[in-house]
N, C-alpha and C positions, 0 to 999 in steps of 0.2 A: 685108545686113539686109533689103533689098527681096525678095531671093530667099527668105529665111526666112519673111517675112510671107506671100508668095504660097504657099509650101509649106503653111504652117499653115492658110491660107484654103481651099486645095483639100482638105486632109485633113478640116478641119471640115465643109465642105460635103458631102463624101462620107459622113462619119459621120452627119450629119443626114439625108441622103437614105436611107441604109441603115436608120437607126432608124425613119423614117417608113414604109418599106416593110415593116418587121417588125411593125408594129401589126396585130393580128388584125382581120379584117373583122367588125364587129359591127353591120352595117347591116341594112337591110330583109331580111326572110326570103324564101326561095324565089326565084322569078324576078320578083318584083314590082320595078318600077322605083323608083329613089330618088325620093321625093316632091319636087314642085316647090312653090314658095311658093303658098299658097292665094289671097292677095290682096296688093295694093300696101301699102306701108308709108309712113306719114307720119312721116318721120324726126324732125321736131320733137316729135311726141307720143311717140316711142319713147325719146327722151333721158331721162336721169335714172337713178335707182337701181333695180336689179333684184336679187331674191334667188333664188338657185338652189334649186330644190326637188328635182330629180333630174337625173341625167346618165348617160351612158356614161362609165365610168372612163377616164381618159387619164393618161399618165405625168406630164405637166406639172401635173396636178391631183390626183395620187394621194393618196387617204385624206384629202383636205381637207374641212372642214366650214365652216359659216357663210360660204359663198361668196357674194360680191356682185359685181355688174358695174355700173360707173357709166359712162354715155355722155354726152358733151357735144359739141355741134356747133360746129365752127370756121367762121370766116367764109369759108374757101375750099371749104366743102362736105365736108371730111373730118371724121371723128369721133374724138374722143379716147376711148380705152378704158382703164379702170382696173379690173382684176380683182383681187380680194382674197379670201383665205381663211385659215382657221386650220389649221395642220398638226397632226398627232397629238401632237406634243410641246408644243403650246400656242402656239408661235410663229406669227406672221402672215407670210404671203408675199403680196407685191403685184407685179403686172406691169402696166406701162403700155405701151400700143400705140396704133396709129392704124389707122383703117379708111377705106376709100374705096368709093364706090358702083361696083359692077360692072355693074349693070343699071339705067340711068337711067329706064327706063319704069316698072318696078314699085318700084324702090328697096328691094326685098326681098333682093337678092343683093349682098353686100358682100365685099370682100377686106380681111382684117385682118392686121397685122404687129406682132409684138412684138420682132422683131429683123430689121431691113431688111438686105437687099433681099428677104427671103423673106415671101411673103404666103400666107395660107390662105383658103379659102372660109368665109363666114359667111352662111348663108341663114336668113332669118326665114320658116320654113315656115308658120306660122300665128300668129295673135295675137287677143286679145279685142278686141271693138269699142271698148271703153273703154281699151285698152292696159293691162289689168290682168294679163294673162298673155301669154306668148310661148313658142313652141316653135322651137328653133334647131337646124339641122343643116347638112349640106354634102353635095356630090354622091357621095362615096364611101360614105356611110352609117356611117362609123366613129365619128363624133362626134354627140352629142345632148345638148342642154341644155334643161331646162324651167325657165322663169323666171316669177316673179310679182312684183308691186309690194309685196305684203304679205309680211313675213318668215314669218308663220304664217297662211296662208290657210285658209279654211273647208275642212272635210273634203270637202264636195260639190265644191268646185273641184278639189281634188287627184284625186278619183275621176274627174271629167270629163277632166282632163288625162291621166291614165293611159289612159283609154279612147281619147282622141284619139291619143296616142302609138302605141298598139297598132293603131289604124285606119290610121295612116300606114305600117304595116308594120315597125315597130321591134320587136326582140326584148326583151320585158319582163324576161327572165331576165338580161339584161346591164345592166339599169338599177341604179344605185346611188342610194339616197335620201340626200339631203344633210341632215345634222343641223344645226339652227339653234342 
């Protein structure tokens, strides 16, 4: 029994690594480096509900709309992450994970896991002074999320966020607008 579990674990890990390696690079264009976080993050102010406005499409979020992310700080400094979205068939999908601070100086780089022991990078690349918007990415440039506190922000904010995403070097042709 133990041997079967080990075999399935190794096969599962290899499959996951292979699937991740097959994800097309959709990051910054040309030779431009992956952007670093613009400023430190006050995690207490970052907590709460965020509404996804646009993203790079990812297999785990494929075709989902009405996507939200809820963050809450634990006493040990980790963050509870609850992502939720509506699938094309109308059903809701929810994933619960945990994040930990990877860069204690800026607190803008986190590691997040939805199935331990595997963690991925979650970098808050930029955010509004009032924490009303946030641009999230990671070092490979494969993932991008643009979040706002308001589910239906003003057009001026969305235009500004699109310009900011482009200025960070992301390819706008790979962006999917999230329907609310």
